[in-house]
Every structure is written in C-alpha cells, then in structure tokens.
VOPAGU-2260 file (C-alpha; in pm, 1 decimal, decimal comma):
REM VOPAGU-2260
SITE   aa  ch    i         X         Y         Z
SITE  MET   A    0   -4395,5   -4971,5    1276,7
SITE  GLY   A    1   -4139,2   -5248,3    1323,7
SITE  TRP   A    2   -4087,5   -5290,6     947,9
SITE  GLN   A    3   -4031,5   -4910,9     920,1
SITE  ARG   A    4   -3756,1   -4924,7    1184,9
SITE  GLU   A    5   -3593,1   -5220,0    1007,3
SITE  LEU   A    6   -3604,7   -5034,2     672,8
SITE  SER   A    7   -3457,1   -4712,1     814,9
SITE  THR   A    8   -3180,9   -4913,3     986,3
SITE  GLU   A    9   -3103,8   -5088,4     658,3
SITE  LEU   A   10   -3087,6   -4756,6     472,5
SITE  LEU   A   11   -2856,8   -4614,3     741,4
SITE  LEU   A   12   -2620,9   -4913,4     717,1
SITE  THR   A   13   -2618,2   -4882,4     337,2
SITE  THR   A   14   -2531,8   -4512,5     358,8
SITE  LEU   A   15   -2253,2   -4580,1     606,9
SITE  MET   A   16   -2113,5   -4853,5     386,9
SITE  ASP   A   17   -2128,9   -4625,7      82,0
SITE  ALA   A   18   -1950,9   -4350,4     276,7
SITE  THR   A   19   -1681,2   -4592,4     389,6
SITE  ALA   A   20   -1636,0   -4726,0      37,7
SITE  GLY   A   21   -1619,5   -4370,3     -96,2
SITE  ALA   A   22   -1360,3   -4270,6     164,1
SITE  LEU   A   23   -1147,6   -4578,1      85,5
SITE  ALA   A   24   -1164,8   -4504,8    -286,3
SITE  LEU   A   25   -1060,8   -4144,6    -227,3
SITE  LEU   A   26    -775,1   -4255,3      -0,1
SITE  ASP   A   27    -647,0   -4490,7    -268,8
SITE  CYS   A   28    -654,8   -4213,5    -530,0
SITE  LEU   A   29    -493,3   -3974,1    -283,5
SITE  GLU   A   30    -201,6   -4208,2    -212,4
SITE  ARG   A   31    -143,3   -4249,1    -586,4
SITE  ASP   A   32    -194,9   -3876,8    -654,1
SITE  ASP   A   33    -466,5   -3970,2    -902,5
SITE  ILE   A   34    -646,3   -3637,2    -946,5
SITE  ALA   A   35    -877,2   -3768,3   -1217,3
SITE  GLY   A   36    -985,6   -4050,7    -986,3
SITE  ILE   A   37   -1043,5   -3808,7    -697,5
SITE  LYS   A   38   -1261,9   -3587,1    -917,4
SITE  ALA   A   39   -1464,7   -3889,0   -1032,4
SITE  CYS   A   40   -1515,0   -4004,6    -671,6
SITE  THR   A   41   -1618,5   -3662,0    -546,8
SITE  GLN   A   42   -1866,9   -3621,9    -832,2
SITE  THR   A   43   -2025,6   -3956,2    -741,9
SITE  LEU   A   44   -2047,4   -3867,2    -372,8
SITE  ARG   A   45   -2209,8   -3531,4    -451,7
SITE  ARG   A   46   -2456,4   -3687,3    -695,8
SITE  GLU   A   47   -2566,1   -3955,5    -449,2
SITE  GLY   A   48   -2565,8   -3719,6    -148,9
SITE  ILE   A   49   -2325,1   -3933,5      53,6
SITE  VAL   A   50   -2169,5   -3760,1     357,9
SITE  LEU   A   51   -1820,0   -3873,4     464,8
SITE  ARG   A   52   -1816,6   -3720,8     815,4
SITE  GLN   A   53   -1503,6   -3813,1    1015,7
SITE  ASP   A   54   -1352,4   -4004,5     723,5
SITE  GLY   A   55   -1354,1   -3681,8     523,9
SITE  LEU   A   56   -1158,1   -3494,1     788,4
SITE  GLU   A   57    -899,1   -3770,9     803,3
SITE  LEU   A   58    -865,1   -3754,6     423,6
SITE  ILE   A   59    -791,2   -3380,1     445,6
SITE  GLU   A   60    -526,2   -3440,0     710,0
SITE  ARG   A   61    -369,5   -3707,6     489,7
SITE  ALA   A   62    -368,0   -3473,1     187,3
SITE  VAL   A   63    -187,4   -3212,1     398,1
SITE  ALA   A   64      66,3   -3468,5     519,3
SITE  LEU   A   65     135,4   -3576,0     160,2
SITE  GLU   A   66     131,6   -3212,5      37,3
SITE  ARG   A   67    -112,5   -3299,7    -240,2
SITE  LEU   A   68    -227,7   -2951,0    -342,0
SITE  GLU   A   69    -479,7   -3037,9    -613,7
SITE  ALA   A   70    -623,8   -3324,4    -410,6
SITE  LEU   A   71    -659,9   -3099,3    -106,9
SITE  ARG   A   72    -848,0   -2846,5    -317,2
SITE  GLU   A   73   -1095,5   -3109,3    -437,0
SITE  LEU   A   74   -1150,9   -3251,1     -88,4
SITE  LEU   A   75   -1208,7   -2912,7      69,8
SITE  HIS   A   76   -1465,4   -2823,5    -193,7
SITE  LEU   A   77   -1634,1   -3158,5    -139,3
SITE  GLY   A   78   -1662,5   -3077,2     231,6
SITE  SER   A   79   -1819,0   -2734,0     185,3
SITE  ASN   A   80   -2148,3   -2600,5      57,5
SITE  GLU   A   81   -2281,7   -2264,5     -55,8
SITE  ARG   A   82   -2487,2   -2214,5     259,3
SITE  GLN   A   83   -2209,9   -2283,4     508,8
SITE  PRO   A   84   -1848,8   -2287,8     379,3
SITE  PHE   A   85   -1715,5   -2440,6     702,3
SITE  ASP   A   86   -1966,7   -2727,4     708,6
SITE  LEU   A   87   -1714,9   -3003,0     637,6
SITE  PHE   A   88   -1867,5   -3342,4     563,7
SITE  GLY   A   89   -2183,5   -3274,8     760,4
SITE  ARG   A   90   -2005,3   -3107,3    1054,3
SITE  TYR   A   91   -1927,4   -2747,6    1137,3
SITE  HIS   A   92   -1546,9   -2748,5    1154,7
SITE  TYR   A   93   -1424,6   -2390,1    1179,9
SITE  ASP   A   94   -1180,8   -2491,0    1456,6
SITE  PHE   A   95   -1057,8   -2790,3    1256,5
SITE  LEU   A   96    -944,1   -2573,2     964,8
SITE  VAL   A   97    -791,9   -2310,5    1192,1
SITE  GLN   A   98    -592,1   -2580,8    1370,0
SITE  LEU   A   99    -494,4   -2734,1    1036,8
SITE  ALA   A  100    -358,6   -2399,0     918,1
SITE  SER   A  101    -174,1   -2352,1    1246,2
SITE  ASN   A  102     -16,8   -2697,0    1213,0
SITE  CYS   A  103      94,0   -2616,0     858,5
SITE  LEU   A  104     260,6   -2298,8     980,2
SITE  GLU   A  105     436,1   -2469,7    1271,8
SITE  SER   A  106     558,4   -2758,5    1056,3
SITE  GLY   A  107     682,2   -2529,8     781,5
SITE  ARG   A  108     421,1   -2639,6     526,3
SITE  ILE   A  109     377,4   -2282,1     407,6
SITE  ARG   A  110     278,7   -2376,5      53,9
SITE  ILE   A  111      -9,3   -2587,0     185,6
SITE  LEU   A  112    -109,3   -2303,5     415,8
SITE  LEU   A  113    -121,9   -2067,5     118,3
SITE  GLU   A  114    -339,5   -2315,4     -67,9
SITE  LEU   A  115    -583,0   -2324,2     222,9
SITE  LEU   A  116    -598,6   -1946,4     230,7
SITE  THR   A  117    -637,7   -1894,6    -143,5
SITE  LEU   A  118    -959,7   -2093,9    -119,9
SITE  GLY   A  119   -1095,1   -1792,2      66,2
SITE  ALA   A  120   -1432,7   -1924,2     176,5
SITE  ILE   A  121   -1274,6   -2230,5     335,3
SITE  LEU   A  122   -1056,2   -2065,3     597,2
SITE  PRO   A  123   -1189,2   -1777,0     809,7
SITE  PRO   A  124   -1008,2   -1440,9     839,1
SITE  LEU   A  125    -686,8   -1428,8    1042,4
SITE  ASN   A  126    -803,3   -1149,3    1270,0
SITE  HIS   A  127    -540,2    -929,1    1435,6
SITE  ASP   A  128    -248,4   -1170,2    1383,0
SITE  TYR   A  129     -22,8    -916,8    1208,2
SITE  ALA   A  130     295,8   -1122,4    1233,3
SITE  LEU   A  131     131,3   -1423,4    1071,5
SITE  VAL   A  132      -5,1   -1214,5     784,8
SITE  ASP   A  133     340,9   -1061,1     732,6
SITE  ARG   A  134     480,9   -1413,7     704,4
SITE  ILE   A  135     206,6   -1521,8     464,8
SITE  ALA   A  136     255,3   -1213,5     245,8
SITE  LYS   A  137     630,0   -1267,9     217,7
SITE  ALA   A  138     582,7   -1634,4     130,0
SITE  ALA   A  139     314,2   -1564,0    -130,0
SITE  VAL   A  140     486,1   -1276,3    -309,1
SITE  ASP   A  141     855,0   -1346,4    -259,5
SITE  GLU   A  142     925,4   -1710,0    -171,8
SITE  PHE   A  143     667,2   -1890,2    -387,7
SITE  GLU   A  144     583,8   -1605,9    -629,1
SITE  LEU   A  145     216,3   -1694,8    -650,5
SITE  HIS   A  146      10,8   -1562,9    -940,9
SITE  ASP   A  147    -133,4   -1213,6    -893,3
SITE  ASN   A  148    -489,7   -1345,0    -863,4
SITE  SER   A  149    -389,3   -1585,3    -586,9
SITE  VAL   A  150    -209,1   -1310,4    -393,6
SITE  VAL   A  151    -513,7   -1082,5    -417,4
SITE  ALA   A  152    -733,3   -1368,4    -294,7
SITE  LEU   A  153    -498,8   -1417,4       0,3
SITE  ALA   A  154    -511,4   -1047,5      87,0
SITE  ARG   A  155    -891,2   -1050,0      81,4
SITE  THR   A  156    -902,8   -1362,9     298,4
SITE  CYS   A  157    -664,9   -1229,4     561,7
SITE  LYS   A  158    -845,7    -892,6     586,3
SITE  THR   A  159    -623,2    -781,6     875,3
SITE  ASN   A  160    -294,2    -623,1     765,4
SITE  GLN   A  161    -376,5    -645,6     394,6
SITE  GLY   A  162    -114,3    -380,7     329,9
SITE  ALA   A  163     155,1    -642,2     405,5
SITE  PHE   A  164      90,9    -787,6      59,3
SITE  LEU   A  165     127,2    -443,9     -99,5
SITE  VAL   A  166     456,9    -386,7      82,4
SITE  GLN   A  167     596,5    -713,2     -54,9
SITE  ALA   A  168     468,2    -639,4    -406,6
SITE  LEU   A  169     633,8    -296,6    -400,7
SITE  ARG   A  170     964,1    -444,0    -286,3
SITE  ALA   A  171     944,9    -710,8    -557,5
SITE  GLY   A  172     863,5    -453,1    -825,5
SITE  ARG   A  173     551,8    -643,0    -936,5
SITE  VAL   A  174     369,2    -359,6   -1112,3
SITE  PRO   A  175      42,0    -538,5   -1208,6
SITE  LEU   A  176      13,6    -686,2    -858,7
SITE  VAL   A  177      59,7    -344,0    -697,7
SITE  GLN   A  178    -214,4    -207,3    -922,5
SITE  ALA   A  179    -442,5    -496,6    -830,2
SITE  LEU   A  180    -379,2    -457,4    -456,0
SITE  ALA   A  181    -394,9     -77,6    -443,3
SITE  SER   A  182    -772,0     -50,3    -413,6
SITE  ILE   A  183    -793,8    -289,6    -114,7
SITE  CYS   A  184    -487,0    -159,6      70,6
SITE  THR   A  185    -550,3     215,0      83,6
SITE  SER   A  186    -842,9     237,0     324,5
SITE  ASN   A  187    -863,8     375,6     678,8
SITE  GLN   A  188    -585,5     635,4     668,7
SITE  THR   A  189    -761,5     899,8     876,5
SITE  TYR   A  190    -575,3     835,3    1198,8
SITE  GLY   A  191    -227,9     776,4    1069,3
SITE  ALA   A  192     -50,2     444,6    1035,5
SITE  SER   A  193      85,8     217,3    1306,0
SITE  ARG   A  194     230,0     -34,0    1055,8
SITE  LEU   A  195     410,5       9,9     724,8
SITE  GLY   A  196     132,5    -167,4     535,4
SITE  GLU   A  197    -117,5      96,2     649,5
SITE  ALA   A  198      76,1     376,3     474,9
SITE  PRO   A  199     104,2     276,2     105,7
SITE  LEU   A  200     302,4     580,9      -8,1
SITE  ILE   A  201     551,0     535,6     274,8
SITE  ALA   A  202     596,3     172,6     167,2
SITE  ALA   A  203     648,3     287,2    -191,5
SITE  ALA   A  204     899,1     553,1     -84,3
SITE  GLN   A  205    1092,2     302,2     123,7
SITE  ALA   A  206    1106,2      64,2    -175,1
SITE  GLY   A  207    1204,7     344,6    -412,3
SITE  ALA   A  208     900,2     264,6    -627,0
SITE  ILE   A  209     855,0     594,4    -810,1
SITE  TRP   A  210     639,2     415,8   -1068,1
SITE  ALA   A  211     377,6     321,2    -806,1
SITE  LEU   A  212     304,1     659,7    -647,2
SITE  ARG   A  213      36,5     788,3    -883,6
SITE  ASP   A  214    -145,9     454,0    -900,8
SITE  LEU   A  215    -159,5     441,9    -522,1
SITE  VAL   A  216    -284,7     800,7    -494,4
SITE  ALA   A  217    -548,8     730,5    -760,0
SITE  ALA   A  218    -661,4     434,2    -548,1
SITE  GLY   A  219    -696,0     654,5    -239,4
SITE  ALA   A  220    -354,7     660,4     -71,9
SITE  LYS   A  221    -280,5     985,1     112,9
SITE  PRO   A  222      69,9    1133,0      76,2
SITE  SER   A  223      81,9    1310,2     410,4
SITE  VAL   A  224     -27,4    1032,7     644,3
SITE  GLY   A  225     250,7     950,5     887,8
SITE  LEU   A  226     385,4     626,3    1029,8
SITE  ARG   A  227     373,1     664,4    1405,9
SITE  ASN   A  228     708,8     703,9    1579,6
SITE  TYR   A  229     888,1     736,2    1244,9
SITE  GLY   A  230     787,3     994,6     986,7
SITE  TYR   A  231     623,3    1063,3     651,6
SITE  ALA   A  232     675,4     946,1     295,2
SITE  LEU   A  233     928,1    1220,9     224,1
SITE  HIS   A  234    1140,8    1112,4     519,7
SITE  PHE   A  235    1145,4     753,1     394,4
SITE  ALA   A  236    1227,5     873,1      42,9
SITE  LEU   A  237    1528,4    1066,5     171,7
SITE  HIS   A  238    1649,3     753,7     353,4
SITE  CYS   A  239    1601,7     535,6      42,2
SITE  GLU   A  240    1955,7     409,1     -15,5
SITE  GLN   A  241    1877,4     173,3    -304,2
SITE  LEU   A  242    1828,5     471,3    -536,5
SITE  PRO   A  243    2116,1     688,0    -663,2
SITE  PRO   A  244    2095,8    1059,4    -565,7
SITE  SER   A  245    1939,6    1170,7    -895,6
SITE  GLU   A  246    1660,7     910,7    -880,4
SITE  ARG   A  247    1606,2     976,1    -510,8
SITE  ALA   A  248    1557,4    1344,6    -595,5
SITE  GLU   A  249    1300,6    1242,5    -857,8
SITE  LEU   A  250    1123,4    1028,3    -596,0
SITE  VAL   A  251    1108,6    1332,9    -367,9
SITE  HIS   A  252     976,4    1548,6    -652,4
SITE  GLU   A  253     709,5    1294,2    -742,9
SITE  LEU   A  254     594,6    1281,7    -380,8
SITE  LEU   A  255     564,6    1660,5    -384,1
SITE  ARG   A  256     361,0    1638,2    -704,5
SITE  VAL   A  257     110,8    1401,1    -544,7
SITE  GLY   A  258      73,9    1623,3    -237,9
SITE  ALA   A  259     339,9    1536,9      21,2
SITE  VAL   A  260     398,8    1820,9     268,5
SITE  PRO   A  261     771,9    1882,6     333,4
SITE  GLU   A  262     717,1    2085,4     652,1
SITE  LEU   A  263     585,4    1784,8     845,3
SITE  ARG   A  264     830,4    1655,0    1103,7
SITE  ASP   A  265     950,5    1305,9    1183,2
SITE  CYS   A  266     994,9    1153,9    1529,5
SITE  GLU   A  267    1325,5    1341,6    1563,5
SITE  GLY   A  268    1153,8    1674,0    1499,6
SITE  MET   A  269    1306,3    1716,1    1153,1
SITE  ASP   A  270    1111,3    1824,4     846,7
SITE  ALA   A  271    1214,4    1713,3     497,4
SITE  TYR   A  272    1432,6    2022,4     445,6
SITE  LYS   A  273    1636,0    1966,0     759,9
SITE  LEU   A  274    1663,2    1594,2     699,1
SITE  ALA   A  275    1793,7    1637,9     344,0
SITE  GLU   A  276    2045,5    1890,9     469,3
SITE  SER   A  277    2162,5    1665,8     753,7
SITE  LEU   A  278    2203,7    1373,0     511,6
SITE  GLY   A  279    2401,9    1586,5     269,6
SITE  ASP   A  280    2153,0    1504,4      -6,4
SITE  ARG   A  281    2199,5    1813,8    -222,7
SITE  PRO   A  282    1988,6    1702,3    -523,9
SITE  SER   A  283    1687,0    1628,5    -301,6
SITE  LEU   A  284    1737,6    1946,9     -99,8
SITE  GLN   A  285    1742,4    2150,7    -420,1
SITE  VAL   A  286    1416,3    1988,7    -533,2
SITE  LEU   A  287    1256,0    2062,6    -195,9
SITE  ARG   A  288    1362,9    2425,0    -202,1
SITE  GLU   A  289    1249,1    2479,2    -560,2
SITE  HIS   A  290     921,0    2289,2    -545,7
SITE  GLY   A  291     830,4    2247,3    -178,1
SITE  LEU   A  292     553,7    2507,9    -193,8
SITE  ALA   A  293     445,1    2446,5    -552,6
SITE  TYR   A  294     187,9    2172,1    -485,5
SITE  GLY   A  295    -118,8    2114,0    -270,8
SITE  PRO   A  296    -440,2    2317,0    -230,2
SITE  ARG   A  297    -403,3    2694,4    -232,7
SITE  GLN   A  298    -491,3    2749,3     131,6
SITE  SER   A  299    -230,1    2495,0     237,4
SITE  ARG   A  300      42,9    2634,7      11,8
SITE  GLU   A  301     -14,8    2992,8     124,2
SITE  ALA   A  302     -29,7    2900,5     493,5
SITE  ARG   A  303     290,5    2700,1     472,9
SITE  ALA   A  304     462,9    2986,4     292,1
SITE  ARG   A  305     387,0    3191,1     604,1
SITE  HIS   A  306     510,7    2905,4     827,4
SITE  VAL   A  307     156,8    2844,4     953,3
SITE  ARG   A  308      70,4    2483,6    1024,3
SITE  ASP   A  309    -243,3    2485,9    1240,1
SITE  LEU   A  310    -530,2    2721,5    1320,1
SITE  CYS   A  311    -645,5    2657,2    1675,8
SITE  PHE   A  312   -1002,9    2771,8    1739,2
SITE  PHE   A  313   -1017,0    2641,0    2094,2
SITE  TYR   A  314    -797,0    2423,7    2313,3
SITE  ASP   A  315    -770,5    2328,3    2677,6
SITE  LYS   A  316    -746,9    2011,6    2887,1
SITE  ALA   A  317   -1096,9    1897,4    2797,1
SITE  ASP   A  318   -1172,8    2029,8    2448,6
SITE  GLY   A  319    -997,2    2113,3    2127,3
SITE  LEU   A  320   -1095,5    2234,8    1778,2
SITE  ILE   A  321    -802,0    2261,7    1538,8
SITE  TYR   A  322    -786,5    2315,5    1162,2
SITE  ARG   A  323    -457,5    2184,7    1026,1
SITE  ILE   A  324    -444,6    2414,4     725,5
SITE  GLY   A  325     -88,9    2309,4     645,0
SITE  GLN   A  326    -180,3    1937,4     648,7
SITE  PRO   A  327    -446,2    1881,1     378,4
SITE  ASP   A  328    -467,1    1503,0     419,4
SITE  VAL   A  329    -560,7    1512,1     789,5
SITE  PRO   A  330    -707,8    1862,1     822,0
SITE  PHE   A  331    -892,4    1847,4    1155,2
SITE  LEU   A  332    -818,4    1755,9    1514,3
SITE  VAL   A  333   -1070,3    1748,1    1798,6
SITE  GLY   A  334   -1035,4    1686,2    2171,9
SITE  GLY   A  335    -807,3    1822,8    2440,9
SITE  ASP   A  336    -529,2    1672,5    2647,3
SITE  TYR   A  337    -758,7    1420,8    2816,1
SITE  ASP   A  338    -894,2    1238,9    2509,2
SITE  GLY   A  339    -718,9    1385,8    2208,2
SITE  PRO   A  340    -651,0    1557,0    1992,4
SITE  CYS   A  341    -777,2    1305,3    1737,9
SITE  PRO   A  342    -797,1    1341,1    1356,9
SITE  CYS   A  343   -1148,5    1358,1    1217,8
SITE  SER   A  344   -1363,2    1434,4     913,0
SITE  VAL   A  345   -1546,9    1759,3     838,9
SITE  GLU   A  346   -1873,6    1610,7     964,3
SITE  GLU   A  347   -1713,6    1487,9    1286,3
SITE  PHE   A  348   -1556,9    1830,1    1332,7
SITE  ARG   A  349   -1901,9    1990,3    1302,0
SITE  LEU   A  350   -2049,5    1758,1    1563,3
SITE  GLU   A  351   -1765,1    1827,5    1805,8
SITE  ARG   A  352   -1797,6    2201,6    1741,3
SITE  GLU   A  353   -2165,7    2193,4    1836,6
SITE  ARG   A  354   -2093,1    1991,3    2147,6
SITE  VAL   A  355   -1821,9    2231,4    2264,7
SITE  ALA   A  356   -2032,9    2537,3    2179,3
SITE  LYS   A  357   -2301,0    2423,3    2422,5
SITE  ARG   A  358   -2052,7    2457,4    2709,0
SITE  ARG   A  359   -1841,3    2749,6    2583,5
SITE  GLU   A  360   -1926,6    3103,5    2481,0
SITE  PHE   A  361   -1786,4    3124,5    2130,4
SITE  SER   A  362   -1905,0    3087,8    1771,7
SITE  LEU   A  363   -1749,7    2940,5    1459,8
SITE  ALA   A  364   -2028,8    3043,7    1222,6
SITE  TRP   A  365   -1774,6    3242,2    1020,4
SITE  PHE   A  366   -1585,3    2918,0     942,9
SITE  GLU   A  367   -1886,7    2725,1     807,4
SITE  PRO   A  368   -1850,3    2851,5     445,8
SITE  PHE   A  369   -1491,0    2730,1     443,5
SITE  LEU   A  370   -1599,0    2391,6     579,5
SITE  GLN   A  371   -1844,4    2362,1     294,0
SITE  ARG   A  372   -1572,7    2440,5      40,6
SITE  LEU   A  373   -1340,8    2184,0     196,2
SITE  GLU   A  374   -1615,2    1921,8     165,2
SITE  LYS   A  375   -1646,1    1999,8    -206,5
SITE  GLY   A  376   -1270,8    2000,2    -262,3
SITE  GLN   A  377   -1269,4    2372,4    -342,2
SITE  GLU   A  378    -964,9    2589,2    -268,9
SITE  PHE   A  379    -957,0    2932,3    -106,3
SITE  GLY   A  380    -698,6    3191,4     -14,5
SITE  TYR   A  381    -526,0    3206,8     323,2
SITE  LYS   A  382    -583,9    3584,1     343,8
SITE  GLU   A  383    -951,5    3532,1     269,5
SITE  LEU   A  384    -979,3    3290,3     560,6
SITE  ILE   A  385    -789,7    3511,9     804,5
SITE  SER   A  386    -991,6    3819,1     706,0
SITE  LYS   A  387   -1307,0    3641,9     829,6
SITE  ALA   A  388   -1154,2    3530,4    1159,0
SITE  PRO   A  389   -1249,6    3746,5    1461,6
SITE  HIS   A  390    -896,1    3748,2    1600,5
SITE  PHE   A  391    -585,5    3532,3    1611,4
SITE  ARG   A  392    -237,7    3516,0    1754,9
SITE  ILE   A  393      70,9    3332,5    1633,0
SITE  VAL   A  394     240,5    3066,5    1842,7
SITE  HIS   A  395     572,1    2917,6    1731,1
SITE  PHE   A  396     599,6    2542,0    1775,9
SITE  ASP   A  397     909,5    2338,9    1844,4
SITE  GLU   A  398     973,2    1971,4    1916,0
SITE  THR   A  399     840,1    1996,6    2272,7
SITE  THR   A  400     522,9    2200,0    2207,4
SITE  ASN   A  401     303,6    1981,8    1994,5
SITE  TRP   A  402     -60,6    1896,5    2049,0
SITE  SER   A  403     -78,4    1639,7    1772,1
SITE  GLN   A  404     -69,2    1267,4    1848,4
SITE  MET   A  405      64,4    1209,2    1499,9
SITE  VAL   A  406     430,7    1198,8    1406,6
SITE  ASP   A  407     464,5    1572,6    1350,9
C-alpha cells in the first residue's frame, strides 16, 4: 500500500507541474498576444487532460486587463465543457464570471463585456437588469457596430429586455438585423408593454421605420398594444419629428394597414384623430379620416363605426367579463376593480366565465359560437352579434370612466 501512495503522490506532483508549466506558457503567449501559441497550448492541455484550476482564472483576469479579445475567447473555451459551461478549470465559477462582467462594466471595458456575452454559454442571463441590457444593446448596435450574428447572440444571452436590441437596430436603420431580431423580440404582448422594447411597432413608429412594420407584424408584433402611461403606435407615429409630414402620413397609413386602431386613447385621453388635429398635422389627419375604419376584422370595423369600444357582459367590484370588440389585439378583459380587469386569451376568458357563472345567475351560451370564430380568426358582423345578445345598453366613456388598466 505504501508504494501505491508514493506513486499517486508522484502522479499528482507531475500533474501540478504540468499545469503550472502550461499556465506559464499560456501567460507568455498572452503577454505577446501570440494567438497561434495560445491555441497550440490549449490543444495540448485538452489532449493531456491537464486542469489549470486557479492559474486558469488568473489568466482570464489578465486577458481582460490586457483587452486581448481572441485570447480571452480561447481561454474561456478551455475552461468550459459541454456538460457544464460554467465549470472553469475544474471549478464551478458562475459568480466569478458575473463579477468579471460587472468589473468590465464599471471600468468601461464594454467591448470585453460584449465579448463575454457573445459567447452565450459562458455568461449566464442578466435577469431583470433592464438598464444594463439597454447599455449593452446601445454599445453592441451603435457604438461598436457588432456583426448581426453577434448582436443576435447577445440578445439571446441577455433574455431579459431583448427588445432593447430591436429598438437600437430600428434607430440605426439596420434592416437585416431588425429582420433577424424580430422573431425573438415580439413575444408576450398580451398585457401591454411597460418598456419600449416590449412594443416593437411602437419602437418602429418612434424611429420612423416604415420599412420595418410588415416584417415585425409577420413575426408576431401586435399593432394595437399600448405602452403604459404613454400611448399606442399611432400616437408615436404622429409625434415622429424626424419624418417630413408626407412620410409621417404614410407611416400612419401603413400602421392602419397592419391593424392599428385610431380610436384608442393615449395617457392624455386623446385618440389618433384628436392628436393629429391638436398637432396641426393635416396630411396625417386626412389619412386617418379617409382610412381609419378601412382596416381590421369586420366586427371591429363595424363596432368602431358605431363608436362602440367594449361589450361588457358583467362587471362589479369582484368580477368582470368584457369583450373589447373595438380592440382586436387585446380582445378580452376579466376581473373587477379588486384584481382587474386584466387582458386574457379566449381560453382564459372561458375559464373565468365558468367561474363567475357558478356564483351569478346569468348565461353566456349565446356568445360561445362567436368565441369559436374568434379562435379560428373568422370575422362576423356587428349586427349579427348584437342580434344574439339578450339585451344591452350603451354607456359613453370619457377620460375618467375607464375600466381598462391599459393606456386607453
């Protein structure tokens, strides 16, 4: 047994010496910015299964200090494996990389930070840090003008606030990049947007990017989703000062074509008609008056022509069931004053309807065929819907009587 202990100790010392020699060789290549030498060293270390441990972490810190981008890339890949991307040099170092990224940000080494993030699997997602992602997006798209593939990789890595990259791409007029980002930046629009990046068509309208609207809609962007405490895409289009009046009017028309609803109101209680009139924007106002009711599903067009926005089936402090016939992108609200009303899908509306029906004496069986048609994307006439309703009464809304938690 003694000879076995001596042999294992000898092997351990040999491995440690090999690791030290490998680290010193890498450091020498790093100082000289010898990428070919670094690649040769890393290949040898991988082939012989030598683990650098703490020396490897110090090499990464040195590469960051010297701002050696290619060397940093090689070292980070050396310190990762397919099973565990944060297993650096035989140690789990999630916190090490997070701190390294934070140090890069604080010291102004933004380019190095971007390199860390473009590696994707190396640095974990930046959860909920919206301001940091905004800064990263601006640096990637505007300051350093990274290649489209690198920007898309950054957006996927950050996960939170991915729309910040789309906003910057729209402002920079980078058409291929907008097309590449559209599919990953148009999700989760059911409840309205709290940030500009969560409302792609609003971002496009603000940037005056007429060319981007149809690509964004094709990718899933909804034209009548509002930005909380501000307004809708049409409001931003009317405030778009970088476009001359004729092009701004075309931007308004294109938004109408893709389904924007001009009757929706901003945080000041103004719909697109009133806003255009108050701004003295005659070309846009003419477009709104001529084409404001020409687009959208039939039931929505016909309801809006009659100045009908919502059909309220039931509402009190505790419960609410509302069909927003004039708002095709967010057509249902459920919940009363206590916990709502909140936007929801057809299926969620059905579930809430059944729950309320157990405590209230009323039936919405007559509305089920229309729900089924909405699910299938089929249109129907406003008169057809009203003819099936047991009874209804009209209530005129103003800025102070509004049950929606959205902008309008």
